[in-house]
C-alpha positions as semicolon CSV with decimal commas, in nm:
position;residue;x (nm);y (nm);z (nm)
1;X;19,418;25,084;-11,149
2;X;19,385;24,750;-10,973
3;X;19,670;24,497;-10,976
4;X;19,648;24,200;-11,205
5;X;19,492;23,890;-11,058
6;X;19,731;23,622;-10,943
7;X;19,719;23,244;-10,963
8;X;19,514;23,084;-10,691
9;X;19,725;22,900;-10,433
10;X;19,601;22,599;-10,239
11;X;19,817;22,630;-9,928
12;X;19,537;22,663;-9,679
13;X;19,694;22,444;-9,407
14;X;20,003;22,663;-9,386
15;X;19,790;22,974;-9,388
16;X;19,586;22,835;-9,100
17;X;19,910;22,763;-8,911
18;X;20,026;23,118;-8,959
19;X;19,691;23,258;-8,845
20;X;19,726;23,081;-8,513
21;X;19,987;23,338;-8,413
22;X;19,902;23,693;-8,303
23;X;19,975;23,977;-8,535
24;X;19,878;24,118;-8,868
25;X;19,765;23,946;-9,187
26;X;19,929;23,617;-9,286
27;X;19,893;23,535;-9,654
28;X;20,070;23,274;-9,861
29;X;20,040;23,465;-10,188
30;X;20,304;23,584;-10,432
31;X;20,378;23,955;-10,427
32;X;20,261;24,126;-10,741
33;X;20,326;24,496;-10,794
34;X;20,075;24,756;-10,897
35;X;20,127;24,907;-11,242
36;X;20,399;25,171;-11,275
37;X;20,332;25,464;-11,045
38;X;20,135;25,747;-11,206
39;X;20,280;26,083;-11,108
40;X;20,065;26,256;-10,852
41;X;19,915;26,597;-10,896
42;X;20,138;26,862;-10,736
43;X;20,144;26,843;-10,358
44;X;19,949;26,517;-10,338
45;X;20,153;26,225;-10,204
46;X;20,041;25,866;-10,155
47;X;20,192;25,650;-9,884
48;X;20,145;25,385;-9,620
49;X;20,131;25,448;-9,247
50;X;20,216;25,230;-8,943
51;X;20,483;24,990;-9,064
52;X;20,706;24,777;-8,841
53;X;21,065;24,694;-8,935
54;X;21,313;24,448;-8,789
55;X;21,371;24,698;-8,508
56;X;21,032;24,591;-8,365
57;X;21,034;24,277;-8,155
58;X;20,753;24,125;-8,366
59;X;20,868;24,199;-8,721
60;X;21,142;24,074;-8,951
61;X;21,125;24,329;-9,237
62;X;21,449;24,504;-9,324
63;X;21,437;24,870;-9,413
64;X;21,578;24,780;-9,754
65;X;21,286;24,539;-9,815
66;X;21,035;24,797;-9,695
67;X;21,177;25,057;-9,930
68;X;21,188;24,819;-10,225
69;X;20,832;24,699;-10,164
70;X;20,706;25,056;-10,134
71;X;20,858;25,138;-10,472
72;X;20,687;24,832;-10,624
73;X;20,357;24,949;-10,473
74;X;20,403;25,296;-10,629
75;X;20,419;25,475;-10,291
76;X;20,571;25,814;-10,225
77;X;20,633;25,765;-9,854
78;X;20,633;25,508;-9,572
79;X;20,585;25,585;-9,202
80;X;20,784;25,347;-8,980
81;X;20,640;25,302;-8,630
82;X;20,854;25,053;-8,444
83;X;20,758;24,953;-8,092
84;X;20,908;25,173;-7,819
85;X;21,226;25,261;-8,009
86;X;21,370;25,488;-8,275
87;X;21,653;25,252;-8,374
88;X;21,556;25,257;-8,740
89;X;21,651;25,625;-8,770
90;X;22,022;25,551;-8,790
91;X;21,975;25,294;-9,069
92;X;21,723;25,457;-9,301
93;X;21,799;25,384;-9,669
94;X;21,943;25,674;-9,865
95;X;21,710;25,690;-10,161
96;X;21,506;25,959;-10,332
97;X;21,194;25,741;-10,339
98;X;21,016;25,659;-10,129
99;X;21,050;25,897;-9,838
100;X;21,094;25,694;-9,517
101;X;20,965;25,870;-9,206
102;X;21,075;25,728;-8,873
103;X;20,825;25,737;-8,586
104;X;20,753;25,532;-8,275
105;X;20,459;25,328;-8,154
106;X;20,464;25,386;-7,778
107;X;20,309;25,159;-7,516
108;X;20,145;25,441;-7,323
109;X;19,947;25,412;-6,996
110;X;19,615;25,431;-7,184
111;X;19,703;25,225;-7,492
112;X;19,924;25,258;-7,798
113;X;20,024;25,599;-7,924
114;X;20,223;25,686;-8,237
115;X;20,466;25,978;-8,207
116;X;20,593;26,144;-8,524
117;X;20,839;26,430;-8,562
118;X;20,996;26,427;-8,216
119;X;21,344;26,328;-8,330
120;X;21,407;26,112;-8,024
121;X;21,278;25,814;-7,832
122;X;20,989;25,884;-7,597
123;X;21,049;25,869;-7,222
124;X;20,866;25,634;-6,988
125;X;20,580;25,821;-6,818
126;X;20,292;25,736;-6,584
127;X;20,036;25,961;-6,753
128;X;19,937;25,967;-7,120
129;X;19,868;26,341;-7,113
130;X;20,226;26,397;-6,996
131;X;20,352;26,190;-7,290
132;X;20,141;26,381;-7,542
133;X;20,269;26,709;-7,394
134;X;20,626;26,583;-7,439
135;X;20,555;26,507;-7,806
136;X;20,403;26,849;-7,865
137;X;20,690;27,028;-7,692
138;X;20,921;26,880;-7,958
139;X;20,700;26,987;-8,247
140;X;20,567;26,636;-8,303
141;X;20,220;26,493;-8,343
142;X;20,047;26,222;-8,139
143;X;19,814;25,976;-8,314
144;X;19,614;25,705;-8,137
145;X;19,689;25,354;-8,271
146;X;19,394;25,113;-8,314
147;X;19,194;25,301;-8,046
148;X;18,879;25,084;-8,063
149;X;19,046;24,748;-8,129
150;X;18,960;24,441;-7,928
151;X;19,331;24,435;-7,845
152;X;19,501;24,735;-7,684
153;X;19,220;24,992;-7,724
154;X;19,274;25,349;-7,605
155;X;19,120;25,355;-7,258
156;X;19,073;25,728;-7,194
157;X;18,924;25,893;-7,500
158;X;18,827;26,222;-7,341
159;X;18,912;26,493;-7,285
160;X;19,218;26,404;-7,489
161;X;19,489;26,623;-7,635
162;X;19,603;26,383;-7,908
163;X;19,613;26,511;-8,268
164;X;19,445;26,224;-8,446
165;X;19,346;25,859;-8,450
166;X;19,348;25,557;-8,673
167;X;18,993;25,513;-8,800
168;X;19,103;25,196;-8,982
169;X;19,374;24,950;-8,888
170;X;19,407;24,654;-9,124
171;X;19,583;24,423;-8,878
172;X;19,332;24,482;-8,600
173;X;19,040;24,418;-8,836
174;X;19,167;24,058;-8,854
175;X;19,159;23,983;-8,482
176;X;18,780;23,949;-8,433
177;X;18,726;23,778;-8,767
178;X;18,620;23,416;-8,786
179;X;18,956;23,238;-8,822
180;X;18,822;22,948;-9,028
181;X;18,653;23,178;-9,280
182;X;18,961;23,398;-9,285
183;X;19,185;23,099;-9,347
184;X;18,968;22,983;-9,638
185;X;18,966;23,323;-9,800
186;X;19,339;23,376;-9,748
187;X;19,425;23,031;-9,883
188;X;19,199;23,015;-10,186
189;X;19,148;23,374;-10,303
190;X;19,395;23,600;-10,480
191;X;19,515;23,890;-10,263
192;X;19,305;24,128;-10,473
193;X;18,993;23,919;-10,421
194;X;19,072;23,870;-10,051
195;X;19,091;24,242;-9,985
196;X;18,770;24,307;-10,176
197;X;18,587;24,042;-9,976
198;X;18,731;24,120;-9,635
199;X;18,761;24,496;-9,598
200;X;18,455;24,677;-9,468
201;X;18,352;25,013;-9,329
202;X;18,504;25,069;-8,982
203;X;18,175;25,157;-8,813
204;X;18,293;25,154;-8,451
205;X;18,592;25,382;-8,502
206;X;18,398;25,623;-8,724
207;X;18,132;25,655;-8,451
208;X;18,400;25,743;-8,193
209;X;18,566;25,988;-8,433
210;X;18,238;26,163;-8,519
211;X;18,170;26,214;-8,147
212;X;18,515;26,364;-8,096
213;X;18,467;26,593;-8,395
214;X;18,169;26,753;-8,224
215;X;18,411;26,903;-7,973
216;X;18,745;26,964;-8,147
217;X;18,970;26,897;-8,443
218;X;19,084;26,535;-8,470
219;X;19,268;26,405;-8,777
220;X;19,191;26,058;-8,913
221;X;19,435;25,818;-9,069
222;X;19,434;25,465;-9,212
223;X;19,694;25,220;-9,084
224;X;19,838;24,912;-9,243
225;X;20,004;24,803;-8,916
226;X;20,234;24,594;-9,132
227;X;20,451;24,327;-8,976
228;X;20,637;24,034;-9,123
229;X;20,645;23,804;-8,825
230;X;20,814;23,496;-8,966
231;X;21,097;23,429;-9,208
232;X;21,263;23,097;-9,285
233;X;21,542;23,074;-9,538
234;X;21,426;23,407;-9,674
235;X;21,065;23,290;-9,712
236;X;20,775;23,457;-9,534
237;X;20,410;23,358;-9,512
238;X;20,313;23,725;-9,511
239;X;20,303;23,945;-9,818
240;X;20,440;24,290;-9,733
241;X;20,323;24,415;-10,071
242;X;19,967;24,307;-9,997
243;X;19,984;24,486;-9,660
244;X;20,099;24,801;-9,841
245;X;19,801;24,773;-10,077
246;X;19,544;24,726;-9,800
247;X;19,499;25,093;-9,710
248;X;19,690;25,403;-9,820
249;X;19,711;25,762;-9,701
250;X;19,702;26,047;-9,952
251;X;19,858;26,364;-9,811
252;X;19,835;26,722;-9,934
253;X;20,172;26,871;-9,842
254;X;20,397;27,151;-9,968
255;X;20,673;26,904;-10,054
256;X;20,771;26,538;-10,020
257;X;20,979;26,591;-9,708
258;X;20,941;26,461;-9,356
259;X;20,829;26,780;-9,180
260;X;20,562;26,890;-9,432
261;X;20,417;26,538;-9,451
262;X;20,400;26,503;-9,073
263;X;20,244;26,845;-9,035
264;X;19,983;26,758;-9,299
265;X;19,896;26,432;-9,119
266;X;19,854;26,619;-8,790
267;X;19,631;26,885;-8,945
268;X;19,415;26,632;-9,126
269;X;19,519;26,743;-9,472
270;X;19,479;26,388;-9,601
271;X;19,236;26,112;-9,685
272;X;19,259;25,736;-9,666
273;X;19,166;25,497;-9,944
274;X;19,120;25,126;-10,003
275;X;19,306;25,105;-10,331
276;X;19,177;24,760;-10,423
277;X;18,872;24,959;-10,540
278;X;19,082;25,203;-10,739
279;X;19,371;25,443;-10,699
280;X;19,220;25,753;-10,536
281;X;19,495;26,014;-10,556
282;X;19,278;26,241;-10,774
283;X;19,005;26,266;-10,510
284;X;18,949;26,615;-10,375
285;X;18,731;26,769;-10,103
286;X;18,743;27,147;-10,082
287;X;18,539;27,446;-9,965
288;X;18,496;27,757;-10,177
289;X;18,435;28,080;-9,986
290;X;18,443;28,383;-10,209
291;X;18,763;28,369;-10,409
292;X;18,937;28,142;-10,154
293;X;18,954;27,765;-10,172
294;X;19,008;27,572;-9,849
295;X;19,114;27,213;-9,807
296;X;19,066;26,931;-9,558
297;X;19,175;27,031;-9,208
298;X;19,094;27,399;-9,265
299;X;18,846;27,619;-9,079
300;X;18,603;27,803;-9,310
301;X;18,334;28,067;-9,245
302;X;17,986;27,928;-9,302
303;X;17,805;28,201;-9,492
304;X;17,829;28,162;-9,868
305;X;18,052;27,855;-9,851
306;X;18,014;27,567;-10,098
307;X;18,159;27,225;-10,020
308;X;18,287;27,049;-10,333
309;X;18,375;26,685;-10,381
310;X;18,536;26,529;-10,687
311;X;18,610;26,158;-10,725
312;X;18,817;26,002;-11,005
313;X;18,553;25,740;-11,092
314;X;18,177;25,729;-11,072
315;X;18,083;25,639;-10,714
316;X;17,833;25,700;-10,437
317;X;17,939;26,015;-10,256
318;X;17,817;26,083;-9,903
319;X;17,862;26,409;-9,713
320;X;17,851;26,365;-9,336
321;X;17,845;26,599;-9,035
322;X;17,779;26,521;-8,672
323;X;17,766;26,152;-8,761
324;X;17,460;26,214;-8,983
325;X;17,423;26,191;-9,358
326;X;17,366;26,542;-9,497
327;X;17,384;26,487;-9,874
328;X;17,431;26,194;-10,113
329;X;17,470;26,151;-10,484
330;X;17,591;25,910;-10,752
331;X;17,857;26,028;-10,993
332;X;18,189;26,209;-10,979
333;X;18,090;26,548;-10,833
334;X;17,894;26,681;-10,536
335;X;17,842;27,052;-10,459
336;X;17,672;27,149;-10,133
337;X;17,604;27,505;-10,009
338;X;17,665;27,482;-9,635
339;X;17,548;27,717;-9,360
340;X;17,557;27,495;-9,051
341;X;17,869;27,490;-8,838
342;X;18,048;27,165;-8,767
343;X;18,301;26,914;-8,899
344;X;18,203;26,802;-9,250
345;X;18,361;26,493;-9,400
346;X;18,316;26,262;-9,702
347;X;18,276;25,891;-9,756
348;X;18,292;25,741;-10,105
349;X;18,166;25,395;-10,203
350;X;18,215;25,174;-10,508
351;X;18,007;24,862;-10,564
352;X;17,850;24,924;-10,223
353;X;18,187;24,904;-10,041
354;X;18,382;25,181;-9,872
355;X;18,656;25,329;-10,089
356;X;18,757;25,671;-9,953
357;X;18,728;25,841;-9,615
358;X;18,821;26,208;-9,606
359;X;18,931;26,425;-9,319
360;X;18,691;26,705;-9,228
361;X;18,656;27,064;-9,332
362;X;18,552;27,265;-9,027
363;X;18,273;27,518;-9,082
364;X;18,278;27,782;-8,810
């Protein structure tokens, strides 16, 4: 369910001033919560990934504010990714909801890399492969941050031993945008209307991801890259709640605990959604082979397998493999008997705009 529309604010000059600075979205809009959180189906958890707290040099958000805002947004978990430190770990709020996962966004030799599940700060290294090996030795996962961004792209995509990549990063979508048009939209539209008008399909990163999927498993994730850069007398020009509503990650995990959630992210047992077009937690993409049902991230034998998609609202459903469209329908269901090997994934559209991007099921 979409949040209620908010009063239009005419503070365009201040918005334009904020946009002159580097960073993520700057919006002078009041923070309005989503409706009360609807309990998820068992083992499906909705959260936000790539969030910077006051322990990053370019963010002012306290962990208490992050936790409170996540509850208002109806989230089950938040993944903190402060720059080159794990200082937040000692100060995480003690609360049942949401789960706060502490990670690290590392300035690696080839770009920015997010490490989750290592339990310690990453060392300084001269080779990205060495860093990824260090993460894996500690049972963690390595995810590329904004790998095709105009700022800080990942410079050595292959052969690559990373576990996944951000196929959408909200903050880095803003950088190449026309600043005047962006300022006008941010100043005169409600947050709900702004997101609907601004967010688009991440064509470049999906192209890179599809090419990687031809060779190996690579998990996809959607990143808020949320910062609050400025605060003055407790006031900020940036809406943390809006940033949390920009893109969410829905994870299929055994329990709402750090280790199962991180493992699910690394395996690709998740999908990302742009919730301004509807809460997508009831989306499913599975493969039926005999009496066994497989989920995203799984390997499945090809013979006699049926791929099944269900969406919570009538939409355009597209089934993709090898970067090519293989099947398409309008409605809430798609069944597709598959015999060809490869990574098969789903895109869902509402009103002609991207809504959901799934991780693949791998037919072998």
